[in-house]
Structures are given as structure tokens and as C-alpha cells.
C-alpha positions as CSV (number, residue, x, y, z in Angstrom):
1,M,-44.7,-78.5,20.8
2,H,-43.1,-76.3,23.5
3,R,-44.1,-78.7,26.3
4,L,-42.6,-81.6,24.3
5,L,-39.4,-79.8,23.6
6,F,-39.1,-78.7,27.2
7,A,-39.7,-82.2,28.6
8,I,-37.4,-83.9,26.2
9,G,-34.6,-81.4,26.7
10,V,-34.7,-81.3,30.4
11,T,-35.0,-85.1,30.8
12,A,-32.2,-85.8,28.3
13,S,-29.9,-83.3,30.0
14,A,-30.6,-84.6,33.5
15,Q,-30.0,-88.2,32.4
16,R,-26.7,-87.2,30.7
17,A,-25.6,-85.4,33.9
18,G,-26.5,-88.5,35.9
19,S,-28.1,-86.2,38.5
20,G,-31.2,-88.2,39.2
21,L,-32.9,-84.9,40.2
22,F,-35.8,-85.0,37.8
23,L,-39.0,-85.7,40.0
24,N,-42.6,-85.5,39.1
25,A,-44.6,-82.3,39.5
26,L,-46.7,-83.5,42.5
27,R,-43.6,-84.4,44.5
28,T,-42.0,-81.1,43.7
29,L,-45.1,-79.2,44.7
30,H,-45.3,-81.0,48.1
31,S,-41.5,-80.5,48.7
32,T,-41.4,-76.8,47.9
33,S,-44.0,-75.4,50.3
34,F,-42.8,-71.9,49.7
35,A,-43.7,-72.0,46.0
36,T,-46.8,-70.4,44.6
37,V,-46.3,-71.9,41.1
38,T,-45.9,-75.4,39.6
39,V,-43.3,-75.2,36.8
40,E,-44.8,-77.8,34.5
41,T,-48.3,-76.3,34.5
42,I,-47.3,-72.7,33.6
43,S,-49.0,-72.0,30.3
44,S,-51.6,-69.7,28.7
45,S,-54.4,-71.8,30.2
46,H,-52.7,-71.9,33.7
47,P,-50.7,-68.6,33.8
48,A,-48.4,-67.8,36.7
49,E,-48.7,-64.5,38.6
50,V,-45.8,-62.3,39.8
51,K,-46.5,-59.9,42.6
52,N,-44.6,-57.0,44.2
53,L,-43.4,-56.9,47.8
54,V,-43.5,-53.6,49.7
55,Q,-43.3,-53.0,53.5
56,G,-43.6,-56.7,54.2
57,E,-46.7,-57.3,52.1
58,W,-47.2,-59.0,48.7
59,K,-49.3,-56.7,46.5
60,V,-50.6,-56.4,43.0
61,S,-50.8,-53.2,40.9
62,S,-53.5,-51.6,38.8
63,G,-52.4,-53.4,35.7
64,W,-50.8,-56.6,34.5
65,T,-48.1,-57.1,31.9
66,W,-48.3,-60.4,30.0
67,L,-45.1,-62.2,29.2
68,L,-44.7,-64.5,26.1
69,D,-43.3,-67.9,26.4
70,P,-39.9,-67.6,24.8
71,L,-40.3,-71.0,23.1
72,N,-43.8,-70.7,21.6
73,G,-45.0,-67.1,22.0
74,S,-48.1,-67.8,24.0
75,P,-48.8,-65.6,27.0
76,F,-47.9,-67.6,30.1
77,I,-46.9,-65.3,33.0
78,K,-48.6,-62.1,34.1
79,V,-46.6,-59.6,36.1
80,A,-48.1,-56.9,38.4
81,D,-46.5,-54.0,36.6
82,V,-46.2,-50.9,38.9
83,Q,-47.0,-47.6,37.2
84,E,-45.4,-44.2,37.9
85,A,-48.5,-43.1,39.9
86,E,-48.1,-46.2,42.1
87,I,-44.5,-45.8,43.3
88,E,-45.3,-43.9,46.5
89,P,-45.3,-46.9,48.9
90,F,-41.9,-48.0,47.6
91,V,-40.5,-44.5,47.9
92,H,-41.9,-44.3,51.5
93,S,-40.5,-47.7,52.4
94,L,-37.0,-46.8,51.3
95,C,-37.1,-43.3,52.9
96,R,-38.0,-44.9,56.2
97,C,-34.7,-46.6,56.4
98,P,-32.1,-44.4,58.2
99,K,-28.6,-43.7,56.8
100,Y,-27.2,-45.8,59.6
101,G,-29.0,-48.8,58.2
102,L,-31.0,-51.6,59.7
103,H,-27.9,-52.8,61.6
104,N,-24.3,-51.7,61.9
105,P,-21.4,-52.4,64.2
106,F,-23.0,-50.3,67.0
107,R,-26.7,-51.1,66.5
108,A,-28.8,-54.3,66.3
109,Q,-25.7,-56.5,66.1
110,E,-27.8,-59.6,66.6
111,R,-28.9,-59.2,63.0
112,Y,-25.5,-60.2,61.7
113,L,-26.2,-63.6,63.4
114,L,-29.8,-63.6,62.0
115,Y,-28.5,-63.4,58.5
116,G,-25.9,-66.1,59.2
117,D,-28.8,-68.3,60.2
118,V,-31.0,-67.3,57.2
119,S,-28.1,-68.1,54.8
120,A,-27.5,-71.5,56.5
121,K,-31.2,-72.5,56.2
122,A,-31.5,-71.2,52.6
123,A,-28.4,-73.1,51.6
124,Q,-29.8,-76.3,53.1
125,M,-33.1,-75.7,51.2
126,L,-31.4,-75.2,47.9
127,A,-29.3,-78.3,48.5
128,Q,-32.4,-80.4,48.5
129,P,-32.8,-82.0,45.0
130,Q,-36.5,-81.2,44.7
131,V,-35.8,-77.5,45.5
132,S,-32.7,-77.1,43.3
133,E,-34.7,-78.8,40.4
134,F,-37.6,-76.5,41.0
135,F,-35.4,-73.4,40.5
136,A,-33.5,-74.9,37.6
137,R,-36.6,-75.7,35.7
138,L,-38.2,-72.4,36.5
139,I,-35.1,-70.6,35.1
140,Q,-35.4,-72.7,31.9
141,R,-39.0,-71.6,31.4
142,V,-38.2,-67.9,31.4
143,S,-34.5,-67.7,30.3
144,P,-34.1,-70.9,28.3
145,K,-30.7,-72.6,28.7
146,S,-29.7,-76.2,29.1
147,Y,-30.6,-78.0,32.3
148,N,-26.9,-78.2,33.3
149,Q,-26.5,-74.5,32.8
150,A,-29.6,-73.7,34.8
151,L,-28.7,-76.1,37.6
152,G,-25.2,-74.6,37.7
153,E,-26.7,-71.2,38.5
154,V,-28.7,-72.8,41.4
155,N,-25.6,-74.6,42.6
156,V,-23.5,-71.4,42.6
157,T,-26.2,-69.6,44.6
158,Q,-26.4,-72.5,47.1
159,K,-22.7,-72.5,47.6
160,F,-22.6,-68.7,48.1
161,L,-25.3,-69.0,50.9
162,E,-23.3,-71.8,52.4
163,N,-20.2,-69.7,52.4
164,F,-21.8,-67.0,54.4
165,S,-23.5,-69.1,57.0
166,G,-22.9,-68.9,60.7
167,D,-20.4,-66.2,61.8
168,Q,-19.2,-65.4,58.3
169,V,-21.7,-62.5,58.1
170,R,-20.4,-60.6,61.1
171,F,-16.9,-61.3,59.9
172,L,-17.7,-59.1,56.9
173,A,-18.1,-56.1,59.4
174,R,-14.6,-56.6,60.9
175,S,-13.1,-53.3,61.9
176,F,-9.6,-52.1,62.7
177,A,-7.8,-49.8,65.1
178,V,-4.7,-47.6,64.7
179,P,-2.8,-46.1,67.6
180,G,-3.3,-42.3,68.0
181,N,-0.9,-39.5,69.0
182,H,-1.2,-39.9,72.8
183,L,-2.6,-42.0,75.6
184,G,-6.3,-42.7,75.2
185,Q,-6.5,-41.9,71.5
186,Q,-7.3,-44.5,68.8
187,S,-8.5,-44.3,65.3
188,H,-11.2,-47.0,64.5
189,G,-12.3,-47.9,61.0
190,Y,-15.7,-49.6,60.5
191,R,-17.6,-51.1,57.6
192,W,-20.8,-49.1,57.6
193,P,-24.0,-49.7,55.6
194,Y,-25.4,-47.1,53.2
195,G,-29.0,-47.6,54.5
196,P,-31.5,-47.4,51.7
197,V,-30.2,-49.0,48.5
198,A,-31.4,-50.3,45.1
199,I,-30.5,-53.4,43.1
200,I,-31.3,-53.7,39.4
201,T,-30.3,-56.9,37.6
202,P,-30.8,-58.4,34.1
203,F,-32.5,-61.4,32.6
204,N,-29.6,-63.8,31.9
205,F,-28.9,-65.0,35.5
206,P,-32.4,-64.6,37.1
207,L,-31.3,-66.3,40.4
208,E,-27.6,-66.0,40.8
209,I,-27.0,-62.3,40.3
210,P,-29.9,-60.9,42.3
211,V,-29.5,-63.3,45.2
212,L,-25.8,-62.7,45.6
213,Q,-26.2,-59.0,45.4
214,L,-29.3,-58.9,47.6
215,M,-27.8,-61.0,50.4
216,G,-24.6,-58.9,50.3
217,A,-26.6,-55.8,50.8
218,L,-28.5,-57.3,53.6
219,Y,-25.5,-58.7,55.3
220,M,-24.0,-55.2,55.7
221,G,-27.1,-53.7,57.1
222,N,-28.8,-52.1,54.1
223,K,-32.5,-51.9,53.2
224,P,-32.7,-52.8,49.5
225,I,-35.4,-52.5,46.8
226,V,-34.8,-55.2,44.1
227,K,-35.8,-54.9,40.5
228,V,-35.1,-57.9,38.3
229,D,-35.9,-57.8,34.5
230,S,-39.7,-58.6,34.4
231,K,-39.1,-61.3,31.8
232,V,-37.6,-63.5,34.5
233,S,-38.6,-61.9,37.8
234,I,-40.8,-64.9,38.7
235,V,-37.6,-66.7,39.7
236,M,-36.6,-64.0,42.3
237,E,-40.1,-63.7,43.5
238,Q,-40.1,-67.5,44.4
239,M,-36.6,-67.2,45.9
240,L,-37.8,-64.4,48.2
241,R,-40.6,-66.6,49.3
242,L,-38.1,-69.3,50.1
243,L,-36.0,-66.8,52.1
244,H,-39.0,-65.7,54.1
245,D,-39.5,-69.3,55.0
246,C,-35.9,-69.4,56.2
247,G,-36.4,-66.4,58.5
248,L,-35.8,-63.3,56.3
249,P,-37.9,-60.5,57.8
250,K,-40.4,-59.5,55.2
251,E,-39.9,-55.8,55.8
252,D,-36.2,-56.0,55.1
253,V,-36.6,-56.2,51.3
254,D,-38.9,-54.6,48.8
255,F,-39.4,-56.2,45.4
256,I,-40.8,-54.3,42.4
257,N,-41.8,-55.0,38.8
258,A,-41.8,-51.9,36.6
259,D,-40.5,-50.5,33.3
260,G,-37.3,-48.6,33.1
261,K,-39.0,-45.2,33.1
262,T,-40.9,-45.9,36.3
263,M,-37.9,-47.3,38.1
264,N,-35.9,-44.3,37.1
265,K,-38.5,-42.0,38.6
266,L,-38.6,-44.1,41.8
267,L,-34.8,-43.8,42.2
268,L,-34.9,-40.0,41.7
269,E,-37.6,-39.6,44.3
270,A,-36.4,-42.1,46.9
271,K,-32.7,-41.1,46.5
272,P,-31.1,-44.4,47.6
273,Q,-27.7,-43.9,49.0
274,M,-26.3,-46.5,46.6
275,T,-27.6,-48.4,43.5
276,L,-26.1,-51.6,42.1
277,F,-26.8,-51.9,38.4
278,T,-26.0,-54.9,36.2
279,G,-26.9,-54.6,32.6
280,S,-26.6,-52.4,29.5
281,S,-23.6,-49.9,29.3
282,R,-25.9,-47.3,27.9
283,V,-28.4,-47.5,30.8
284,A,-25.5,-47.6,33.2
285,E,-24.1,-44.3,32.0
286,K,-27.5,-42.6,32.2
287,L,-28.1,-43.8,35.7
288,A,-24.6,-42.7,36.8
289,G,-25.6,-39.2,35.8
290,D,-29.1,-39.3,37.2
291,L,-27.9,-40.6,40.5
292,K,-24.9,-38.2,40.8
293,G,-22.4,-41.1,41.0
294,R,-24.1,-43.0,43.8
295,I,-23.8,-46.2,41.9
296,K,-21.8,-49.4,41.3
297,L,-21.8,-51.0,37.9
298,E,-21.4,-54.4,36.4
299,D,-22.2,-53.3,32.8
300,A,-22.1,-55.4,29.6
301,G,-18.8,-55.9,27.8
302,Y,-17.1,-57.0,24.6
303,D,-15.1,-59.9,26.1
304,W,-12.0,-61.2,24.4
305,K,-9.8,-64.3,24.3
306,I,-6.3,-64.5,23.1
307,L,-4.7,-67.9,22.1
308,G,-1.0,-67.7,22.7
309,P,1.8,-69.2,20.6
310,D,2.1,-72.5,22.4
311,V,-0.3,-74.8,20.5
312,Q,-1.5,-77.7,22.7
313,E,-4.7,-79.5,23.7
314,V,-6.5,-78.4,20.6
315,E,-9.6,-80.4,21.2
316,Y,-10.0,-79.1,24.8
317,V,-9.3,-75.5,23.7
318,A,-12.0,-75.8,21.0
319,W,-14.5,-77.1,23.5
320,V,-13.8,-74.2,25.8
321,C,-14.2,-71.7,23.0
322,D,-17.5,-73.3,22.1
323,Q,-18.7,-73.1,25.7
324,D,-17.6,-69.6,26.2
325,A,-19.2,-68.3,23.0
326,Y,-22.4,-70.3,22.8
327,A,-23.5,-71.7,26.2
328,C,-26.7,-70.0,27.3
329,S,-27.0,-69.0,23.6
330,G,-24.2,-66.5,24.2
331,Q,-26.2,-64.6,26.7
332,K,-23.6,-64.4,29.5
333,C,-22.1,-61.1,30.5
334,S,-18.7,-62.8,30.1
335,A,-19.5,-64.6,26.8
336,Q,-16.6,-64.7,24.3
337,S,-17.2,-61.9,21.9
338,I,-13.9,-62.0,19.9
339,L,-11.2,-64.7,19.5
340,F,-7.6,-63.7,18.7
341,I,-5.7,-66.8,17.4
342,H,-1.9,-66.8,17.2
343,E,-0.7,-67.8,13.7
344,N,0.8,-70.9,15.2
345,W,-2.7,-72.4,15.4
346,A,-3.4,-71.9,11.7
347,S,-2.4,-75.4,10.8
348,S,-4.3,-77.0,13.6
349,E,-7.9,-78.3,13.5
350,L,-9.1,-75.7,16.0
351,L,-11.7,-74.0,13.8
352,S,-13.0,-77.2,12.3
353,K,-13.4,-78.7,15.8
354,M,-15.2,-75.5,16.9
355,Q,-17.6,-75.9,14.0
356,L,-18.4,-79.5,14.8
357,L,-19.0,-78.6,18.5
358,A,-21.3,-75.7,17.5
359,G,-23.2,-78.1,15.3
360,R,-24.1,-80.3,18.2
361,R,-26.2,-77.6,19.9
362,K,-29.9,-78.2,19.6
363,L,-33.1,-76.4,20.5
364,Q,-34.5,-79.7,21.8
365,D,-32.2,-79.7,24.8
366,L,-31.8,-75.9,25.0
367,T,-28.1,-76.0,24.3
368,I,-29.1,-73.3,21.8
369,G,-32.3,-71.3,22.3
370,P,-34.1,-68.0,22.3
371,V,-32.1,-64.8,22.4
372,L,-34.1,-62.5,24.6
373,T,-32.7,-59.0,23.7
374,V,-31.7,-59.2,20.0
375,T,-34.0,-60.3,17.2
376,T,-33.1,-62.8,14.5
377,E,-33.4,-60.0,11.9
378,S,-31.0,-57.7,13.6
379,M,-28.4,-60.4,14.1
380,L,-28.5,-61.5,10.5
381,E,-28.3,-57.8,9.4
382,H,-25.2,-57.4,11.5
383,I,-23.6,-60.5,10.0
384,Q,-24.2,-59.2,6.4
385,K,-22.6,-55.9,7.3
386,L,-19.5,-57.7,8.6
387,L,-19.3,-59.9,5.5
388,K,-19.0,-56.7,3.3
389,I,-15.6,-56.1,4.9
390,P,-12.9,-57.2,2.5
391,G,-11.4,-60.6,3.5
392,S,-14.2,-61.4,6.0
393,E,-15.7,-64.9,5.9
394,L,-18.6,-66.7,7.5
395,L,-16.9,-69.6,9.3
396,F,-20.1,-71.3,10.4
397,G,-23.7,-70.6,11.3
398,G,-25.2,-67.3,10.0
399,E,-28.7,-68.8,9.7
400,E,-31.9,-68.8,11.6
401,L,-32.7,-71.9,13.7
402,E,-34.9,-74.5,11.9
403,N,-38.3,-75.8,13.0
404,H,-38.8,-73.4,15.9
405,S,-41.7,-71.5,17.3
406,I,-39.7,-68.8,19.0
407,P,-41.7,-65.5,18.8
408,K,-40.4,-62.7,16.5
409,I,-39.7,-60.4,19.4
410,Y,-36.8,-62.7,20.3
411,G,-33.9,-64.1,18.3
412,A,-33.3,-67.6,16.9
413,L,-29.8,-67.9,15.5
414,R,-27.5,-70.9,14.9
415,P,-24.2,-70.6,16.7
416,T,-22.2,-68.3,14.4
417,A,-18.6,-67.2,13.9
418,V,-17.4,-64.6,11.4
419,F,-13.7,-64.2,10.5
420,V,-12.5,-60.7,10.0
421,P,-8.8,-59.9,9.2
422,L,-7.0,-58.2,12.0
423,A,-5.9,-55.2,9.8
424,D,-9.6,-54.5,9.0
425,I,-10.7,-54.8,12.7
426,L,-8.1,-52.1,13.6
427,K,-9.3,-49.6,11.0
428,P,-11.1,-46.6,12.5
429,D,-14.1,-46.9,10.1
430,T,-14.7,-50.6,10.8
431,F,-13.7,-51.0,14.5
432,E,-17.0,-49.9,15.9
433,L,-18.9,-52.2,13.6
434,V,-16.7,-55.2,14.4
435,T,-16.8,-54.6,18.1
436,K,-20.6,-54.1,18.4
437,E,-21.8,-56.4,21.1
438,I,-24.3,-59.0,20.0
439,F,-25.7,-60.5,23.1
440,G,-26.4,-63.9,21.4
441,P,-24.6,-66.9,19.9
442,F,-22.1,-64.9,17.9
443,Q,-18.4,-64.2,17.9
444,I,-15.7,-62.6,15.8
445,V,-12.6,-64.7,14.9
446,T,-9.2,-63.4,13.7
447,Y,-5.5,-64.4,13.4
448,Y,-2.5,-62.4,14.6
449,K,1.3,-62.6,14.2
450,H,3.5,-62.4,17.3
451,D,4.8,-59.0,16.4
452,Q,1.1,-57.8,16.3
453,L,0.4,-58.6,20.0
454,T,0.7,-55.0,21.1
455,E,-1.8,-54.0,18.4
456,V,-4.1,-56.7,19.7
457,L,-3.8,-55.5,23.3
458,N,-4.4,-51.9,22.3
459,A,-7.5,-53.0,20.4
460,C,-8.7,-54.9,23.5
461,E,-8.3,-51.8,25.6
462,R,-10.5,-49.8,23.1
463,M,-13.3,-52.3,23.3
464,H,-16.1,-50.9,25.5
465,A,-16.3,-52.1,29.1
466,H,-14.9,-55.5,28.6
467,L,-15.8,-57.5,31.6
468,T,-13.7,-60.7,31.3
469,A,-10.7,-61.8,29.2
470,A,-8.9,-65.1,28.7
471,V,-5.3,-65.7,27.8
472,V,-4.9,-69.3,26.7
473,S,-1.2,-70.1,27.2
474,N,1.2,-71.8,29.6
475,D,4.1,-69.7,28.2
476,P,5.1,-67.6,31.3
477,L,6.7,-64.8,29.3
478,F,3.7,-64.5,27.0
479,L,1.3,-64.5,30.0
480,Q,3.4,-61.9,31.7
481,E,3.4,-59.7,28.6
482,V,-0.3,-59.8,28.2
483,L,-1.3,-59.6,31.8
484,G,1.0,-56.7,32.4
485,K,-0.7,-54.6,29.7
486,S,-4.4,-55.5,29.8
487,V,-7.0,-54.1,32.1
488,N,-10.4,-55.6,32.4
489,G,-12.7,-57.3,34.9
490,T,-11.6,-60.9,35.6
491,T,-8.7,-62.3,33.6
492,Y,-8.4,-66.0,33.2
493,A,-4.9,-67.2,32.4
494,G,-3.4,-70.6,31.5
495,I,-4.1,-73.4,29.0
496,R,-7.5,-74.0,30.6
497,A,-8.5,-70.3,30.6
498,R,-12.0,-69.5,29.7
499,T,-14.2,-66.4,30.0
500,T,-17.2,-68.1,31.6
501,G,-15.7,-70.6,33.9
502,A,-15.0,-68.8,37.2
503,P,-15.3,-70.6,40.5
504,Q,-18.1,-69.5,42.8
505,N,-15.8,-67.4,44.9
506,H,-14.7,-65.0,42.2
507,W,-14.7,-61.2,42.0
508,F,-16.1,-60.6,38.5
509,G,-16.0,-56.8,38.6
510,P,-14.4,-54.5,36.0
511,A,-11.0,-52.9,36.8
512,G,-10.1,-49.4,35.9
513,D,-13.4,-47.8,36.8
514,P,-14.1,-46.5,40.3
515,R,-17.7,-47.4,39.8
516,G,-16.9,-51.0,39.1
517,A,-18.8,-53.5,41.2
518,G,-17.9,-57.1,42.3
519,I,-19.9,-60.1,43.3
520,G,-19.6,-63.2,45.3
521,T,-16.6,-62.6,47.6
522,P,-16.1,-60.9,51.0
523,E,-14.1,-58.2,49.3
524,A,-16.9,-57.6,46.8
525,I,-19.6,-57.4,49.4
526,K,-17.6,-55.0,51.5
527,L,-16.7,-52.8,48.5
528,V,-20.2,-52.6,47.0
529,W,-22.5,-52.7,50.1
530,S,-20.6,-50.9,52.8
531,C,-18.6,-47.7,53.1
532,H,-15.8,-46.8,55.4
533,R,-16.6,-44.9,58.6
534,E,-13.9,-43.5,60.8
535,I,-14.4,-42.9,64.6
536,I,-11.6,-41.3,66.6
537,H,-11.7,-42.3,70.3
538,D,-10.0,-39.8,72.5
539,I,-10.7,-40.6,76.1
540,G,-7.7,-39.1,77.9
541,P,-6.5,-38.8,80.6
542,L,-5.4,-35.1,80.5
543,P,-1.8,-34.5,81.4
544,K,-1.2,-33.5,85.0
545,N,-1.0,-29.7,85.6
546,W,-2.4,-29.0,82.1
547,E,-2.9,-25.3,81.3
548,I,-4.4,-23.5,78.3
549,P,-1.5,-23.1,75.8
550,P,-0.9,-20.0,73.8
551,P,-3.1,-19.6,70.6
552,S,-1.8,-21.4,67.6
């Protein structure tokens, strides 16, 4: 059944998009010489293998962890799972990298050009239809999402690599000089690598997030070890093989599959100068303490959207709300968690249109699918707790998907929205319950009056680690009031504002936290993957007839 669902879903999506990218397995295999797997044949009878990369060699470990197909529960990928006793080669590899990095503005400058060339070649590879399709379909197998969503992730990655082709890598290391106090003295500021670094990324974007952060680390001269959630690490393993084909030196990157405990031990022993962590807020806080602050974070968030008083384009706004809450089954870091609707929208068809749009989502085309970190039981239990709040109401959803074979360890929920009165959201005894993040196809909806806007913004500030926000309005005074008071990661503002619709060249890092990391832009790369180094040049000459002055 799984193969049939997958084939129907991918083909239908590809046809609707008019992409013409769907090719047969044989052609894909021949066109992707770097690949060690064929997407269509991955199954319990033909399992794929994921290896580790250390000191330039692909290696296995003493044991394998079997992954279950998220659509039918059969074991279909085995991962070489590194145990605590096996981390020494990875620790040694990181420790071999000096603090001055693999290259810097004074050393091995030709590597800036090398990485410009690697990026150009990788961008050209990903632009080939058979290669982009290979990765889109591989993403679908391990983190099921619609074909268009998976292909969008590949396209963002391709465009990023294209952006940093040629001389753009060395431009990241641009320095500056400030005149000194006397002739021959100048203060120079340089962007300097950290040296040994670590990258830990989640399951929901198995290509985009690790590739963008990995390449940023490499551009600036660091030696990274990469750990992607093992459920989806096959995608990054295949991408590393593509990068090797494009000229990436194999010794420059280590790649490990391990559980959290083992990775934590590795970090404590190897002591990387900087770790980039994307994922759970709870784990982020633990790592921040363990690593003594040598960390940058893109942690999870309770993301909010505010509809302003100027009601317009109801059908479009409803579509955006549906996309933000339920695309990728709500498993985006920036997915819409709560929707604040100005009372002026009450007489519109907004909610009814949202319900109709949510009802179009089907498992067959993966516009709704498995939830990989929250079970069906726990999501339904949370919904029942919310419905006990006086005045709350199930707007739509609230039921398990029908006719599915998703294993019990994952979730299978219809797109769901629960209305909770604003007054009850703001109560101390219910606020934590209402704002509990459910990383799945679920959102809270509420109405507010204009004189309650300050209360709404105060509530938004209390929500833990919100990563994105959207202010849907073209009213300049309303936008100014909201934007002037809110602090979050990326804020989308305007009638077309959405929480999950950033262009490729966006920042996407939380504001207000000095540990906050960005992604995708030159500013983000420089902030996360380099530090400031100051060198004062003072070459003279000495003044004529100089004598030793009195002590001071």
C-alpha cells in the first residue's frame, strides 16, 4: 500500500506542478552517479544503508539501528549507529583541527576559491532535473511531505549554493581597517574561523538546514562534524557524496549517526569551539550549559500570526493560514501555532474557508502525513484538555487520519484547529497548556478586540522562543504599533504575510537572545561561523631624536 500511495502522490503532485521532472528509476540511477541508493527500491527487502564519515573515510559502526518506514512501519533503512565507546576517531579528527581553522585571511587563502568552485558545481548538479528529483523523492521517503514541498527544499538549497559561487565565498571574509593614533599604526578587523565546530540539525528539513549551515561553516574556514537526526540522515549522507564529487575534500567534514547521549559525550570530549544546534528548546538549554555558552541556537518556537483590522482578500488569507499551519503536516519550525483574529473578521468567511482548505489535504499526495515526533494519542489527549477550557470549541479536525498504515510511534492527525477565548488564553493557570507546542498539524485560534492588542502582544512575548511571526495588515499605523512592540525571529508584515514563506535569502534567526543563530545570508554566515579578530599593525617609523620618556 505504501508504494502505491507514494507513487500516486508523487506523480499527481508533479503533474499538477507541471514540472515534468518525474523520471524512471533507471534513468535517475544513471544520472546520479554519486548516489548509493535508488529511492524507489528502498524497502524491507532492499534496505538502504547509512554510513559515517570520519577523517575522509566512510565507515560503519559495531551496530545498526533500523528505521521504520513512516508510511507503513516496515524496517527500510539501517543506520550505522556510533556507540559511546566508538567516538574516539571523531574526537581525534576534531581535535586535529587548529583554532586558526583550515583556512583564514592569512592562511591557505586559495581554499576560499575552492569553496566557490565547489558551490558552483554543486548548484549546477542540483539544478539538473534528475538530481533535484532524486533528493525530493528521498526527502519524501524519510520525512513525508508533498512533492512540491520537498522539491522546494531542494530548490532553496540549490539557490543558496548558486549565491555563494565564485568570489562570493572570499567576500564573506572581507576585513576593515581603522586609522591608528600615529603614522604607521592601523587597526584591522578580520572574520576569523572558530576551527573545530559541530552542527546538529533536526528531521523536518533534512537537506536545507544541514547543507546551508555546513557550507557556511566551511566557507569561513572551520572543520565541522555534522549530526542530522538519524531518521532522515540518509539525505545528508547522499548530499555529502554529491559534494565530494564536486570537489569537497573528504577530510574537511565528519558525519556521524548517534543518539543524543553519545553525541553529548563527543561534544564534551572534543570541545568544539562552536556548536550550531537546531531543534528542541529543552535540548538547546541543556547544551548551552554543557558547552559553557559556546553555542548558537535555532530552537523550536510557538509561532504566532495576527490578523489586523483591515479585512481584505479573505480567500487568499485563508489559503496562507492553511499553508502556514498544515504544510509539511505542521512540522516546520516556523509553522503557525496560534492565530489572533481581529474582531472585524468575525463576519467574514475566513474560518469556513480555512476548514474547506484543510479538508483538501490527503495522505495519498502527502499534503498531510506522518508526524514524526508526536504520537496520535498525545495529540488527541492535548486536544481534549483544551476542550475542557470554558468557551473552547473544536473548529475542525480533531480526529485520526483514516485508512492509514502509519506506525504507532508516529502521529496521524487530520488538520486541526481549536478555538480558545482570549481571556482564557491569558489566564495563568491555562496559558502554559494553550501555548504548549504541538509539532504537528494543529493550531489555536482566537479573536481579539482592538483595545486588547497590547494584551495580545504581551502574550506573544511570553510564548517560549517564538521563531517567526506574521502581521497580516496593510494598515501602516497598525503595522507600526505591532512591529514596534514585538520581538521574535523573522517578522512577516503586510497583507501577504505568512510565517513559512520566506525567500531563500532570509535571516531566520531569533532576536533578543545573544545565542540566536541565523541561516542563509552573508550576515548569518559571518555571525554564526566566524568571530572577530583584531590585529593592530604598528610599523613606525619612530619620531626623530626619540628618547625614553619619564615613567607614566
